[in-house]
C-alpha positions in Angstrom: -0.1 0.0 0.0 2.7 2.4 1.1 4.6 1.7 -2.3 1.3 2.3 -4.2 0.9 6.1 -2.4 4.8 6.4 -3.4 4.7 5.4 -7.0 1.4 7.7 -7.0 3.4 10.8 -5.3 6.1 10.0 -7.7 4.0 10.3 -11.0 2.2 13.2 -9.9 5.7 15.1 -9.4 6.8 14.1 -13.0 3.5 15.5 -14.4 4.0 18.6 -12.2 7.8 18.8 -13.5 6.7 18.4 -17.2 3.5 21.1 -16.6 6.3 23.5 -14.9 8.8 23.1 -17.6 6.0 23.5 -20.1 5.3 26.6 -18.6 8.7 27.9 -18.1 9.6 27.3 -22.0 6.4 29.4 -22.9 7.0 32.0 -20.6 10.5 32.1 -22.2 9.3 32.1 -25.6 7.0 34.9 -24.7 9.7 36.8 -23.5 11.7 36.5 -26.5 8.8 37.6 -28.8 8.3 40.6 -26.7 12.1 41.3 -27.1 11.8 40.9 -30.9 8.9 42.9 -30.9 10.7 45.7 -28.8 13.5 45.5 -31.0 11.7 45.6 -34.3 10.0 48.5 -33.1 13.2 50.4 -31.7 14.2 50.0 -35.3 11.7 52.5 -36.6 13.1 55.1 -34.5 16.4 54.4 -36.3 14.4 55.5 -39.5 15.1 59.0 -38.2 12.2 59.9 -40.3 11.2 63.3 -38.6 15.0 64.2 -39.1 14.4 63.5 -42.7 11.1 65.4 -42.9 13.5 68.6 -41.5 16.2 68.1 -44.1 13.7 68.1 -47.0 11.8 71.1 -45.5 15.1 73.2 -45.6 15.3 72.4 -49.5 12.2 74.9 -49.6 10.6 72.5 -51.9 7.7 74.6 -54.0 4.8 73.2 -56.6 4.3 69.8 -56.9 7.1 68.7 -54.8 5.6 71.1 -51.9 2.5 69.4 -52.3 4.1 65.9 -52.3 5.9 66.9 -49.1 2.7 68.1 -47.6 0.9 64.7 -48.3 3.8 63.0 -46.8 3.8 65.0 -44.0 -0.2 64.7 -43.5 0.2 60.9 -43.6 2.5 60.9 -41.0 1.1 62.7 -38.8 -2.3 61.3 -39.3 -2.0 57.9 -39.9 1.7 56.7 -39.0 2.4 58.6 -35.6 -1.4 57.5 -34.3 -0.5 54.1 -34.9 3.1 54.2 -32.8 1.3 55.7 -30.1 -1.2 52.9 -30.0 1.6 50.0 -30.2 3.5 51.9 -27.4 0.7 52.0 -25.1 0.3 48.2 -26.4 3.7 47.6 -25.7 3.3 49.2 -22.2 0.3 47.0 -21.4 2.0 43.5 -22.4 5.4 43.9 -20.6 4.1 43.3 -17.2 2.0 40.6 -18.3 4.8 38.4 -19.1 5.6 37.4 -15.9 2.1 36.6 -14.5 -0.2 33.8 -15.0 -1.6 35.9 -17.6 1.5 35.3 -19.8 -0.7 32.3 -21.5 -3.2 34.8 -22.4 -1.0 37.3 -24.5 0.4 35.1 -27.6 -2.4 36.7 -29.8 -1.8 40.3 -28.6 1.8 39.7 -29.5 1.1 38.4 -33.0 -1.3 41.3 -33.3 1.6 43.6 -32.5 3.9 42.1 -34.4 1.8 42.7 -37.8 1.1 46.4 -36.7 4.7 46.9 -36.4 5.4 45.5 -39.6 2.7 47.6 -41.3 4.1 50.6 -39.7 7.5 50.1 -40.8 6.1 49.8 -44.7 4.6 52.9 -44.5 7.6 54.7 -42.8 9.8 53.0 -45.7 7.5 54.5 -48.6 7.5 57.6 -46.9 11.3 57.5 -46.3 11.7 56.8 -50.1 9.4 59.5 -51.3 11.4 61.8 -49.1 14.7 60.3 -50.4 13.3 60.9 -54.1 12.9 64.6 -53.0 16.3 65.1 -52.4 17.9 63.0 -55.0 16.1 65.4 -57.3 17.1 68.2 -55.5 21.0 66.9 -55.9 20.5 65.6 -59.5 19.2 69.1 -60.5 21.9 71.0 -59.0 24.3 68.5 -60.8 22.8 69.0 -63.9 22.4 72.8 -63.5 26.3 72.9 -63.6 26.8 70.2 -66.2 24.3 71.9 -68.7 26.0 75.5 -67.6 29.2 74.3 -69.1 28.0 72.2 -71.8 26.5 75.5 -73.1 29.9 77.3 -72.7 31.7 74.6 -74.7 28.9 74.4 -77.4 29.5 78.6 -77.8 33.2 78.2 -77.7 32.8 75.7 -80.8 30.5 77.6 -82.5 32.5 80.8 -81.8 35.9 79.4 -82.7 35.2 77.2 -85.7 32.0 78.9 -87.1 33.5 78.7 -90.8 33.3 74.8 -90.4 29.4 75.3 -90.3 28.8 78.1 -92.8 25.2 79.5 -92.8 23.9 77.2 -90.5 25.9 78.9 -87.9 22.9 81.4 -87.5 20.4 78.6 -86.8 22.7 76.9 -84.3 23.0 80.0 -82.5 19.1 80.5 -82.3 18.5 77.0 -81.1 21.1 77.4 -78.4 19.6 80.5 -77.3 16.4 78.6 -77.0 18.0 75.8 -74.9 19.6 78.6 -72.7 15.9 79.8 -71.9 14.8 76.4 -71.2 17.3 75.9 -69.0 17.0 79.2 -67.0 13.3 77.8 -66.7 15.1 74.7 -65.6 17.2 76.3 -62.9 14.2 78.6 -61.6 12.2 75.7 -61.0 15.1 74.0 -59.1 15.9 77.1 -56.9 12.5 77.3 -55.8 12.2 73.6 -55.0 9.4 72.6 -57.6 11.5 69.3 -58.1 8.8 67.4 -60.3 8.0 70.3 -62.5 12.1 70.9 -63.0 12.4 67.2 -63.5 10.0 67.3 -66.5 11.9 70.2 -68.1 15.3 68.5 -67.6 14.3 65.4 -69.5 13.0 67.4 -72.4 16.1 69.5 -72.0 18.6 66.5 -72.1 17.2 65.0 -75.1 17.2 68.6 -76.8 20.9 68.6 -76.1 21.4 65.2 -77.2 20.0 66.5 -80.8 22.0 69.8 -80.5 25.2 68.0 -79.9 24.7 65.8 -82.6 24.1 68.7 -85.1 27.1 70.2 -83.6 29.2 67.2 -84.5 27.8 66.1 -87.5 27.1 69.5 -89.5 30.9 70.0 -90.0 31.5 66.5 -91.6 28.9 67.1 -94.1 29.6 70.6 -94.8 33.2 70.3 -95.3 33.3 67.9 -98.5 30.7 70.4 -99.8 32.5 73.7 -99.8 36.0 72.2 -99.3 36.5 69.3 -101.7 33.7 68.6 -104.2 34.0 72.3 -105.9 37.7 71.8 -106.5 37.2 68.3 -107.8 34.1 69.1 -109.9 36.5 72.5 -111.3 39.2 70.2 -111.9 36.9 67.6 -113.6 35.2 70.5 -115.9 38.9 71.9 -117.0 40.3 68.5 -117.6 37.2 67.7 -119.8 38.1 70.8 -121.9 41.8 70.2 -122.2 41.4 66.7 -123.2 38.4 67.5 -125.9 41.3 70.3 -127.4 43.4 67.1 -127.5 40.8 65.1 -129.5 39.9 62.8 -126.6 36.5 61.3 -126.5 34.8 59.5 -123.7 32.8 56.9 -123.2 29.8 59.0 -121.6 29.2 62.2 -123.7 27.2 64.0 -121.1 30.3 65.1 -118.8 29.8 68.7 -118.2 25.8 68.4 -117.6 26.8 65.6 -115.0 29.4 68.5 -113.5 26.8 70.9 -113.7 24.1 68.6 -112.0 26.8 67.8 -109.0 27.3 71.3 -108.6 23.7 71.8 -107.8 23.1 68.7 -105.9 26.1 70.3 -103.9 24.4 73.8 -103.4 21.0 71.8 -102.4 22.8 69.9 -99.9 24.5 73.1 -98.4 21.1 74.6 -98.2 19.2 71.7 -96.3 22.5 72.4 -93.6 21.8 75.5 -93.5 18.3 74.8 -92.2 19.7 72.2 -90.1 18.1 69.4 -92.2 20.8 66.9 -92.6 19.2 63.7 -92.8 19.9 61.9 -95.6 23.1 64.9 -96.4 25.9 61.8 -95.8 24.2 59.4 -98.1 24.2 62.1 -100.6 27.8 63.2 -100.0 28.7 59.8 -100.8 26.7 59.6 -104.0 28.0 62.4 -105.0 32.0 61.2 -104.3 31.0 58.1 -106.6 30.1 59.9 -109.3 33.0 62.2 -108.9 35.2 59.2 -108.6 33.3 57.6 -111.8 33.9 60.9 -113.8 37.6 61.0 -112.9 37.8 57.0 -114.2 36.3 57.6 -117.3 39.0 60.4 -118.4 41.8 58.4 -116.8 40.9 55.3 -118.7 40.9 57.2 -122.1 44.2 59.0 -121.0 45.6 55.5 -120.1 44.4 53.9 -123.2 45.8 56.6 -126.1 49.4 55.4 -125.7 48.6 51.6 -125.7 46.4 52.1 -128.5 48.9 54.1 -130.8 51.5 51.5 -130.3 48.9 48.3 -130.5 47.6 49.9 -133.7 51.1 50.3 -135.3 51.6 46.5 -134.5 48.3 45.2 -135.3 48.1 46.7 -138.8 51.8 44.6 -139.5 50.4 41.6 -137.8 47.1 41.6 -139.8 49.5 42.1 -143.1 51.3 39.1 -142.1 48.3 37.0 -141.5 46.8 37.7 -144.6 49.8 37.0 -146.2 50.3 33.5 -144.6 46.9 32.4 -144.9 47.0 33.4 -149.0 50.3 31.1 -149.1 48.7 28.3 -146.8 45.5 28.6 -149.1 47.5 28.1 -152.3 49.8 25.4 -150.6 46.5 23.4 -149.9 45.0 24.1 -153.6 48.1 22.4 -154.9 48.4 19.7 -152.4 44.6 18.7 -152.7 45.7 18.0 -156.8 47.6 14.8 -155.3 46.2 14.5 -152.1 42.8 14.0 -150.0 43.0 16.5 -147.6 40.6 14.6 -144.6 40.5 17.4 -142.0 38.8 19.8 -143.9 42.0 22.1 -144.1 40.9 23.8 -146.9 37.4 24.9 -145.0 39.2 26.1 -142.4 41.8 28.3 -144.2 39.0 29.7 -145.8 37.4 30.3 -142.4 40.6 32.0 -140.9 40.8 34.1 -143.7 37.0 35.5 -143.3 38.2 36.1 -139.6 41.1 38.3 -140.7 39.1 40.0 -143.0 36.5 41.0 -140.2 39.3 42.1 -138.2 41.0 44.3 -141.1 37.9 45.9 -141.3 37.3 46.8 -137.4 41.1 48.0 -137.5 40.5 49.9 -140.5 37.4 51.6 -138.7 39.0 52.6 -135.9 42.1 53.9 -137.5 39.8 56.1 -139.8 37.8 57.2 -136.3 41.7 57.8 -134.6 42.3 60.2 -137.6 39.3 61.9 -137.7 39.9 62.6 -133.8 36.4 60.8 -132.8 37.9 57.5 -131.7 37.0 56.6 -127.8 40.5 54.7 -127.0 39.3 52.6 -124.1 36.9 51.0 -127.0 39.3 50.8 -129.6 42.1 49.2 -127.2 39.4 46.7 -126.0 38.3 45.8 -129.7 42.2 45.6 -130.8 43.5 43.7 -127.9 40.8 41.2 -128.7 41.6 41.4 -132.3 45.4 40.5 -131.5 44.5 37.6 -129.2 42.4 36.1 -132.0 45.1 36.9 -135.0 47.5 35.1 -132.4 45.2 32.0 -132.4 44.9 32.2 -136.2 48.7 32.2 -136.9 48.7 29.0 -134.4 46.1 27.6 -136.6 47.9 28.2 -139.8 51.0 26.8 -138.4 49.2 23.6 -137.6 47.5 23.0 -140.8 50.7 23.7 -142.6 52.9 21.2 -140.7 50.2 18.6 -141.2 50.5 19.1 -144.6 53.9 19.5 -145.3 54.5 16.1 -144.1 51.9 14.3 -146.9 55.0 14.1 -149.7 57.4 12.7 -147.0 54.6 10.3 -145.8 54.2 9.3 -149.5 57.6 8.7 -149.7 58.2 6.5 -146.6 54.7 5.0 -147.5 56.4 3.6 -150.8 59.3 2.6 -148.9 57.4 0.5 -146.3 55.7 -1.1 -149.3 58.8 -2.0 -150.6 60.1 -3.4 -147.7 56.8 -5.3 -147.4 57.1 -6.6 -150.7 60.8 -7.8 -150.2 60.0 -9.4 -146.9 57.0 -11.3 -148.5 59.5 -12.8 -151.4 61.8 -13.6 -148.5 59.2 -15.8 -146.6 57.9 -17.8 -149.9 61.8 -18.4 -150.7 62.0 -19.7 -147.2 59.2 -22.1 -147.6 60.2 -23.1 -151.2 63.9 -24.0 -149.7 62.0 -26.7 -146.9 61.1 -28.8 -150.1 57.8 -29.7 -148.4 55.1 -31.8 -150.3 52.7 -28.9 -150.4 51.5 -26.5 -147.6 48.3 -26.3 -145.0 45.3 -24.8 -146.8 45.4 -22.0 -143.9 48.3 -21.0 -144.4 48.3 -20.5 -148.4 45.0 -18.4 -147.8 46.9 -16.0 -145.3 50.0 -16.1 -147.6 47.8 -14.9 -150.4 45.7 -12.5 -148.4 48.5 -10.8 -147.1 49.9 -10.4 -150.7 46.6 -9.2 -151.5 46.8 -6.3 -149.3 50.6 -5.4 -150.2 48.8 -4.9 -153.8 46.1 -2.8 -152.6 48.5 -0.4 -150.7 50.6 -0.7 -154.0 47.4 0.9 -155.7 46.4 3.2 -153.3 49.8 4.5 -153.6 49.6 4.9 -157.4 46.2 6.8 -157.4 46.5 10.1 -158.8 45.0 11.7 -156.0 46.3 9.7 -153.0 44.4 9.3 -149.5 47.5 9.5 -147.3 45.1 8.5 -144.1 43.8 5.3 -145.9 47.5 4.9 -146.9 48.2 5.0 -143.3 45.5 2.3 -142.3 46.7 0.1 -144.8 50.2 0.1 -143.5 49.1 -0.6 -140.2 47.3 -3.6 -141.7 50.2 -5.1 -143.6 52.8 -4.8 -141.1 50.5 -6.6 -138.8 49.9 -9.2 -141.3 53.2 -9.7 -142.0 54.1 -10.2 -138.7 51.4 -12.8 -138.0 52.9 -14.7 -141.8 56.1 -14.5 -140.1 55.2 -16.6 -137.2 53.0 -18.9 -139.2 56.1 -19.8 -141.5 58.5 -20.1 -138.5 55.9 -22.3 -136.8 55.8 -24.2 -140.1 59.6 -24.4 -140.3 60.2 -25.5 -136.9 57.2 -28.3 -137.3 59.2 -30.0 -140.4 62.6 -29.9 -139.1 61.8 -31.2 -135.6 59.9 -34.1 -137.3 62.5 -35.2 -139.4 65.0 -35.2 -136.4 62.4 -37.0 -134.4 62.0 -39.5 -137.5 65.6 -40.3 -137.2 65.6 -40.4 -133.8 62.6 -43.1 -133.9 64.9 -45.5 -135.9 66.9 -46.5 -132.8 63.4 -47.7 -131.3 63.0 -50.4 -134.5 61.8 -53.0 -132.3 59.2 -50.6 -130.1 56.0 -51.3 -132.3 54.0 -48.2 -130.7 57.4 -45.8 -131.8 57.2 -47.8 -135.5 53.6 -47.3 -135.6 53.5 -43.5 -134.8 56.4 -43.1 -136.9 54.5 -44.4 -140.1 51.0 -42.3 -138.8 53.6 -39.2 -138.5 54.7 -39.6 -142.2 51.2 -40.0 -143.3 50.3 -36.6 -141.7 53.3 -35.0 -142.8 52.4 -35.9 -146.3 49.0 -34.6 -145.9 50.8 -31.0 -145.2 49.5 -31.1 -141.4 52.9 -30.6 -140.2 52.1 -29.5 -136.6 50.0 -33.0 -136.0 52.9 -35.1 -137.6 55.2 -33.4 -134.8 53.0 -34.0 -132.0 52.5 -37.6 -133.0 56.3 -38.8 -133.3 57.0 -36.7 -130.5 54.5 -38.4 -128.1 55.4 -41.9 -128.7 59.3 -40.8 -128.4 58.1 -39.3 -125.0 56.5 -42.7 -123.7 59.7 -44.7 -125.1 62.1 -42.4 -123.4 61.0 -39.7 -121.3 62.8 -36.2 -121.6 64.1 -37.2 -125.4 61.7 -34.7 -126.8 63.1 -31.8 -124.7 66.2 -32.6 -125.5 65.9 -32.5 -129.1 63.8 -29.6 -129.3 66.2 -27.7 -127.1 69.3 -28.8 -129.2 67.3 -27.6 -132.5 66.4 -24.3 -130.9 69.8 -23.7 -129.9 71.4 -24.3 -133.2 68.9 -21.8 -134.5 69.2 -19.1 -131.9 65.6 -19.4 -131.1 
């Protein structure tokens, strides 16, 4: 029983300890929240809003800025300050309760208080930012007053010291600068009066106008200078050069140079008039176009100056060139006519020579026409140079073709002589082959050999007939030479085969006599002789050779090697 009571007491003590611990922790948390709220509230004082109000009031703002300041002061006094006072009272009420049993009831109040302080802090931050904006406007405007004043001094200095770079536009530039200075004075007064918002609007507009004016001050000399210092001098030079060159009998690819010079002068004056009105948009592009046109006119004149000495030299050379090409073509045509009597010309040589003659005639017409224009002082030298340079190249190519044709036909007689020599050689070679065969004293010759022999003989006769023609076709002769030469080589091989077969057969027949007791060799010898008598010499050799190889292996190879060594095969 006592033990149970003891356990109950222990349990109660434990529960009590837990409760007291929870109460202690809760109280500590409330104290920490209170301290955080107090710290947050103290931070509101660090914003020093009232001090900032005093600083802005010292700026003596007016106008919209003054109205804005009044609204901020009213909001601070009517809305923010009462809230701060309420927070102070609430903090005073809550502080004594934290260490009492009522601490359990203040959690919600602390949260409300924290939210209220946060809202007040947001409002104060907005007010502080607005006040800071007014201060910044004041500082920015004071700085702008000095900067713009310095800038206008610079503008005056530039326009006074370098007025010659602006021409008559200087008047309007000074007028614009006066207007800007009037607006600047207005901005300065608004700033001095403290009407910063209105002054800011003026400053924004003034900055844009200052930028535009600065661009004019910078750009006008760039577009004005070439119009008064470069283009007029160049145009005067072009006009003077044109007059001098025409007196020296120069003509140009464009015949309106004086008109173009006049038009460019007008364009220059129009651009100057636009600049004087400060309407410079597009002037730079127009100046570039003027410069390009002037360069084009210089190039037109210079091309004629450069071309003239080249033309004078080329026309002298070309006249001789045409004469030489004409003479050479006439000689070539005469030679072709002569050769065409005895030879067939297969490569259109006569037609080509006629075509070359037509080209020479056309070149001569152009040459004569240009020479007359030069003599009449109406020639445009650059065009003459272009035409006659092409003609010079054409004449060079014509003479190359003439030389090629001449070289080809010059060989016709030599080729015919060589062909006749080859014919004689082939005829001799055929007779030699015939004598070699006759010396073998054969009973006859195979039909295919005879056919081939007489075929070669016919080809040689055909070649001889071709060379005896009144009008020789050397292309056909060349083809026939190739055919006969090839056929003779084949005939020589066939003749060698017959001779070798016959002589080897005879040697093998004699060697076969050693095998009189060998019936197979004896039978083969008889058969071989029969084939020999029928002019089948290759088969005759094969029959006796096969039998001897069977009777005495290696015998045929030994006899064959001996034969070829003796005859140097």
